[in-house]
N, C-alpha and C positions, 0 to 999 in steps of 0.2 A: 477631584472630578466625580460628578454624580453619574450613576449608572444610567439613569433615565436620559440625561443630557447626551451621553455618548451614543446611546441607542438611537436617539433622534437625529444626531449628526450622521450616523451611518445610513439612516433612512433617507436623509437629504442627499446623500451621495449615490443613491440607488441607480439612477440613470447612468452615471459614469461607470459604476461597477458592472452593470449589465453590458454596457458598450465594450468595456475591456474583455469581459467573458466572451462576447460574441466574436470579437476579433480573434481571440485565441482559439475559439471553437472552429472557425472557418479556416484557420491556418494550422490545423492540428499536425504535430510532428511527433516522432517516436524516438525512444532511446536517448542517446546522447546527441542525436542529430537534430538540434533544436535551434537552428540558425535564426529563423524569423521570430520564433517565440522569445528567445533570449534577447534579441535586439529590441523587441517591443517592450519587454519588461524593463530592460536597462534604461531605455529612453523615458518611460513613464516614471521610473524612480528618479532619474536625473532631473526631470522637469519638476518634481516635487522638492528638490533641493538635496537629494541624497547623492552619495558617491559610491555607486555599486562597485563591488570587487568580485572579480572572477574567482571561482573556487572549484578546482578539479576540471574535468573535461568540459562541462557545460553548466556548472552551477553558479549562482550568484548570491552574495550576501550584502546586507546593508546594516548599519547600526542606527538606532534611534535612541535619543536620550544621551546619557553620558555626561550631562552637565552637573549632575549631583552624584556623589559617591554612592556605591551600592553594588548589588550583585548583577548577574547577567541572566536574563531569561530569553530563551530562543523559541520562536514560533516557525513552523515549517509548512510550506505549500509545495506540492509536486507539480511539474509542468508538462509531463509527457503524455502522449495519447497511445492508442492501440492500433495495430495494423488491421483495422476493420473498416469495411466500406459502409458508410452510414446509410441507414434506411429510416431514420427517425423523421417524423412529420414536423419539421421546424422551418421557420423562415430564413434561417441562416445556416444551411447545411455546410459541412466540411467541403473544402475545395481541393483537398490534397489526396483523397483516396484513403485517408486515415481518419480516426474518429476518437473524440474524447468520450469514449463509452464508459469511463470510470469516473468522470466528473473532475478530472484534474484541472480543466479550464475554470471550473467553479472555485477550486482551491486557490489557484493563482490570482484570479480576480478578487477574491476576498482578501488575500494577502496584500494586494495593491491597495485595496480600500483600507486595510488596517494600517498600512504604511502612511496613508494620508491622515488618518486619525492620530496616529502617533506623532506625526510631524506637527499637527495642530496643537498637541498637548505636550510637546517635547520638554518644555520647562518644568512640567509636573512629574516627569519620570524619575523615580527614586532609584537610579541605577541605569542599566542599559538593556534595551531590547534588541536582540539580534534576529534578523529576518533571513530565513533559509529558503531560497528558491531552488528546488531540486530537480534534476533530470533523472531519467532512467529508472523510475520506481517500478514500472511494470516488468522490468527484467531484473529486479532486485540488485542493482549495481550502483545506482546514483548516490544513495546515502553513504555507503561505504567509501566510494570514491571521494566524496567531499570531506569525510572524516580523515581520510588518508592525506588530503590536501590541507589539513589544519583547521577544519570547520569549527572544532570545539575549543580552539585556542585563540588568543589575541583578539578580543578578550576571552578568557576561559569561561565556558558556559556552565551555569550552576543548575539549571533545570530547563526542560523543553516540553513543548506541546505540539500536537498535530490535530487537525480536523479532517474527517473524511465525510463527504456528503453521501447520503444513502437514498437511492430511488426505491419506489415501491414500499416505503415504510408507512404503516397506518397511523401516522401522527401528523398534526399540522406542520406545514413547512416552517422551519426554524426551531423546532423542538430539538433539544440537545441531550444526548445520552453520554454520560462520562463512564469510562472504564473504572471498575474497582481496582484495588491493589492486586497485583499478580499478573499472570499471563492472560492477555486478551486476544492474541493472534498467534497462530502456530508458526513454527519454523517451517521453511520450505526448502526442498532440495529437488533438483532435476537430474535425471540420470539417463544414460544410454547404455544398452547392453548389445554388444556386437557379437553375434554367434557365427563363428567361422566353421563351415563344414567342408564338403567336397562335392562339387557339382557333378551331375551325370544325367544320363537319359532316364526319364521317368519309368521306363520299362525294366530298368536294371538297377534298382536301389541298392543292391548288394555290393556294387562296385563304388558307391559313393558314401557320403555321410550327410544325412538330411538335416539341414539347420532349421527347417520349418518344424519338424517333429521335436527337435531339441527346444526350440522357442516355445512350443506349446507346453512342454513339460516344465520349463522354467516359469511360465505364467501360472500354471497350476500350482507349482511348488511354492512360489512366493506368497500365495494366499494362505499357506499354512503358517506363515510367521505370525500373522495376526491371530489366526485361529488357535494356535497351539504354543506360541512362544511368548506372547504378551499377556500380562495380567489384565484382569477386567478393568482395572483403573488406568491402564496405559492407553490413553486415547491416541490413535494414530490411523493414518490412511496411506496405503500404498496403491498407486493406480498406474497401470500400463495404458497409455493413451494413443500409442502409435506403434504399428508393426509393418515393416516393409521387407519384402524378399520375393524374388522370382519374377519372371516376365512371361512364362509360358506354362500352360497346363500340363504339358508332357515332359517337363524337365525339372530336375531337382536343382535348386540354385546353390551357388557357392557360399552365400552369406545372407543372413537375416539380421535386421536391426530393430531393436525394441527401444521405445522411449517412454518415460514415465515420470511421476513425481511422488514425493514422500511429504506428508505433513504431520507434524508432531508438536505437542505442547510441553514436552520435556526434553532437555538437551541430552540426557543419558539415553532415553528411548530413541532419540534421533540417531545417535552414534551406533547404538545397537542395531537398529534397522539397516543402516548403511553397511555395517560390517556383515550382517547376515545376507544382505542382498548380494554382496560380492561372493561370499562363501558358497551360497546356494547356487548362484548362476554358474560359477566355475565348476562346482562339484557335479551338477546335473549335466553340464556340457561334457565334462570329462567321461562320465559314465556312458555317454553315447558316442564316444570317440571324436567329439568336437572340442573346440576351444571357445571360451567366452571371455570377453574383455569388458569391464564395467568402467565407465567414466562419469564423473559428476560435473555438472555445469553450474550455472549461477544458482544462488539460493540466499537465504537469510535466516538468522536465528529467531528465537521466540521474542515477541514483543512484551516486555515486562513493564507493568505500570507501578509507579511508586505509590504506596498507600497513603503517605502523608500528603503528597502532592494531589492525589485524587480527592482527599477530603477537603483540601483548600479550594481546589477548582470547583467542586460541586457547590460549595458555599458561595463562591463568586457568581456562578451561573444562576443560582436561585435568586441572588440579589439583582442580577441584571435582567433576567427573563421572567422571574416569578416561579414559584414551586410547581405550577402546573406545566411548565415548559422546559423543565430541567430535572433530570433524575439520573440515577446510576444504572449500570447494566444489571446489577443485582436486583434492583427494584423492577426493572423490565422483565427479568426472569420470573420474579414472583407473580407478576401480572399474567405471564404466559402459562404458569403452572409450575409446581415444584420439581418436575422432571426436566425442565428446560435449562440448559447450561447458558450462562451469560457470556459465551465466547463466540467469536466469529471463525469460520473455517477458512476465510481468505487471509493469506499472509501479507505482510506489509514491511517494506524494507526500512521504515523508521525504526524497526527493531534494532538496527545497528546503533542508533543513537541511544535507545533505551538500555542497551548493554553498557553504556559509558556514563550516562548522567541520569538523575531522576527524571522520569518522563511520564507523559499522560496522553492517551489517545481518546479523542472525542468523536462521536458520530452525530451528524447533523441531518435531520430529516429534510429531504428535498424532493418530495413527490408522493402524494397520497394516492393510493390506487383508485379511490373513488373519484378522483379528479382527473383520471386518465393516465396517470403515471404508473403503468402496469408492468413495464418491462424491467428486468433486473440489470445491475451493473454488467458491463461487458457484452450486452446484447446490442445488435445493430440498430434496434428501434428504441433504445432507452432514451428517456428525456428527463430533465431535471427542472424543478420548480425554482425559478429565479427569485421568488419571494424569500427564499432562504439566504440569499446573498448578503443583504445588510446585516442580518442576524449573525452570520458567521464572521463577518467583518468586525462587528462589535465584540464578539466573543474573543477573537484573536487579541485585539488591543486591550480589552478590559482585563482579561485574566492575567496578561503579562504585567500590566501596571499594578494591579492589586497585589499580585504575588510579590513583586519588588517592594511594594510599600510595606508589606507585612514581614519581609525578610531583609531588613536593612542591615 
């Protein structure tokens, strides 16, 4: 299969890919509650001749190829949206009060396009392509749920790839940036600190235990972990994003709750921060005669890119798109200056897959600021350039087929 031919086919399917994307956009759903989304994806795949299989709470998989012996390459597209009311100036706004502000509707539409291309060329596939349609990425639970349900088995996955569209990127739509080997996205952890004090009248603080004061000291104390307990090379962020306590200005409340997140690029640093978060919160609370309970919610590990797979995929991308439209994160960093790190601060739950099989993360430019795509991901006014859709479709299919051809 010629790269140019496949790209032309993807362009020929552009209207249908856009139609799929817009349906998904107007019917945005969140988490595992993807009833209409999953039904639409399942029907579209079935109409192509696939037999979709449910995987986990709301995931789907299909297999392309398998007519020739070989390995298994998996491509992934996430399907969930965010609980954001859309404000973007588009002709197809969401009708659900939720929004695909991270571009997952683009991912799913490109995956459906890739499914069509792979079905067209099924006799040429030197092995099997497994397509992973994932729920609940935004809450870092969908990938892990599908793995627990057997995603990476039957047939056993040998390598995996994901694409993420990027708005506001100063490159032509369809430019692809491949991660170099190593960590490209940080681990994420969410936490809640519940400070239990003793409520009383604001005029008599001596008869109570003020959890607001305790919370303030905890917030200040936690900043010292980064400042004095991590090495200069230990890249990490700890943020308190929510604090709730009290209902009256003349009363000391009984309880205060803090919520926040930790992002780290190293698993040892991650565990150290979580441990110190608990120790410091409880120690500070105890020194003020209060109690603190720390609980951790959903999260995900670091996303690790396989160096050999990265080298292969970059070669395929340059062959498909040309050297001017495909490069590595390291090359992007060099363009930006020697002090710029080729990492993203946003976490990605495809990380769970990357911890199990050789994996690669690609970024797809889908909105140049000079063309009016000025808002970032997760913003209620963010828009994505649909010209990127056929390119992403071709990238999914071509990289999978080329890798299988080279790794018989």
